[in-house]
N, C-alpha and C positions, 0 to 999 in steps of 0.2 A: 458808550451811553448806557445808562442803567436807570430803572425806575427809582432806585434808591436815591439818585441825585435830586429827585423831585419831592421827596418826603421831608416833612419838618423835623422828624426824629428818626434815627437809625433803627429804633425799636418798633416803629409803627408797622402794623400788619396791613397787607393789601388784600381786601376782601372784594374781589371783582368777579363777575360772571364773564362767560366767554366773549360776548360782543364788545365789552369795554376793553378787555385784554387785547382782542384782535385790533381794535381801533388804535391802541397805544403802539402795538407792533408796527402797524402801517405808518403811524406818525413818526416813529423812530427812523424807519427806513426812508421815508420820503421828505421829511421836514428837517432832518439833520444836515448841517453843512459839512459833508465829508471832504477831507483834504483831497486835492487832485493827485497827490503823490501817495495815497493810501495803497499799500501793497496787498493786504488781505483784510477782509471783513470776517470777524469771528463772532458767531452768534451762539451764546450759551443758553440752551433751552432746558426746561425741566425734563425729567424722565418720562418714558411712555410714548404714546401716540395720540396725544390729546389735541385740543383746539389749537394750541400754540404751534404744534408741529404741522398741522394741516395748513394753517395760515402762512407759515414760513414757506412751505412748499409751493403754495399758490402765488404768493407775492414775489418770490424769487424765481419763478418758472422761466421768465424771459431774461434772467441775468446770467445765463450760462454757468450754472452752479457746478463747481469742480466735483463735489461729492460729499459724502458723509464720513466722518471719523467716529467710530464707536468705541467707547472706553468702558471696560467692565472689570469687576473683581472676579477671581477664579471660581467661586462657588456656584453651584447649579442654580440657586435661587436668583442670582443675578443674570446668569446666562439665559434663563427662560425669557427674561425681558429683552435681552439682546437679540434673540432670534426674532422676536416680534418687531423690533426696531429695523432689522435687516429686511424683513418682509414688507414693512411699511415703506422703506426707501425704494424698494423695487416696484411697489405698486404706484408710487407717485413719480417714478422716473428719476430718482436721485441715485447716482452711482455711489457704492460703498467703497471708499478709498482704502479702508482697512480697519482692523480691530486692535486696540491697545489693551493689554492686561495690566491694570493698576493694582498696587498692593499685592503683588504676586508672592512675595515672601518677606520675612524680616531677617536681616543678617546681623547677628550679635556682634557688637563692636569689640567685645573682649576675646571671643574664641572663634569668630567668623562662621559659626554654625548658622545655617539657613533654616528657619522655621516657617512653614507654610501656614500662616494664621488662618487664612480662608482656604480650607482644603479643596483642591480641584477634584472632587469626587467623580466627575465625568470627563476628566482630562483637561479642564481649564479652557482658556480662551483660544489657545493654539489649535486644540482638537476641534473645538466648535467652529472656528473659522475655516478649517479644512473641510469639514462636513458641509458647511453652508456655502462653500465655494467663494470665499472672500479672502483678501490678503490679511496676513497677520503681521502687524507692524512692530511688535516687540513687547517686552515686559518691563515694568518699573517696580522696584521693591518698595515696601513700606519703610519710609525714611523719616525719622523725627526731625532731622536737619532740614528736610524739604518743607515740613510743616512750619518750622521756625522762620525759614526764609520767606514763606508766604505770609505769615503773620506780621513780619517786620517790613514787608514790601521790598525785600532784597532779592538780588539775582541768585539763582541756585548755583551759578558758576563760581561765585566768589563769596565764601562764607565769611562773615564778619564776627569778631569776638568783642562782646561788650566790655570785657575786662580790660581790653587794650585801648578803650576809647579815651580820647582827650577832649575835655569839654572846655570851650573858649567862648563865653557868653552864650549866644544862641546857636553857635556853630559847634558841631560835633564831628570829629574826624575819627574814623575807625580803620584800623589796620586790616588790609585785605588778606584773607587766608586762602587755603586751597579750596577747590571745588567740593561741594557736598558729596557724600558717597554715592547717591543715586544719579548724579549728573551725567556720567557716561551712558547709563541706560537710557536716560531721557534724551540725550543727544542722538543715540542710535535710532530711537523712535522718530525724532524730528527729521533725521536724514532720510529714513525710509518714507516718511510722509512727503517730504519735498520731492523725492523721486516720483512718487505717485502723482503729485500735482504737476510735475514737469511734463507729464504726458499731454497737458493741455496747451494749446497754441498760445504763446505769450502775447500775440498781437491782439487778442480779444480780451474784453473785460470778462472776468470769471468770478464765480462764487464757490467757495468750499464749505460744505456743511459737515459739522462734526457732531456726533451723538455720543453721550457718555451714559453708561448704565453701570452702576455699582450697587452695593447693597443699599445705598442711599442715592440711587441713580441721578443722573443729570445729562443734559445734551447740549451740543454746540454747533455753530456753523461759521464759515469764513469765505471771503471773496476779495480778490485783488481788484483794486480800483473800482469799487462800486459803492455800494451804499456804505467794534473791536472786542477780549479777555479770557481764563479757566483755573481751576483748583487741581491739586495733585489728583 
């Protein structure tokens, strides 16, 4: 579900104050017909500790929230917000499942040199997670192929080459290529996250909350069988 589905144009701006936003969040959670076979609910929230975060914490308080996943870029200006997010989760009683470092480096496809575009001047996410006493789930590199996969709505596991496409009327068949370069790193993060969620009793309905903070921060949350989405 997304408020974007309700707009007449994808370019429309949403200029709402807190009460109206909170009302929509409540409506999304309570009035949407979620499938009985829903495995996880993922709630992608904006950065910070604003009204949306408080509303989510209150509305999902009785849903056995699995916890929060916090995503950040390595530079200190992003880590400052992350520390506040961790503090927020602790105050509202949401477990921090771990921290993911996004855009950790860029690996040159020609010489394999790794350049840290966002310099980890204070040690990056791993150091911050250790000091804050929360798990570090892994690092994901800055990968143009991941961006293209997201833009095209394709899986990051099987890159598709437009040059090999065969067009037959309205049908387009594309030859499947290898996984994109950052796929193994992404898979490792997912595996660590599943292990963290696996600590929860599978017999109960649960909710996992994920929080993303980068230089252009964002946040998210998920829950098996309860009340779905994310960007690199």
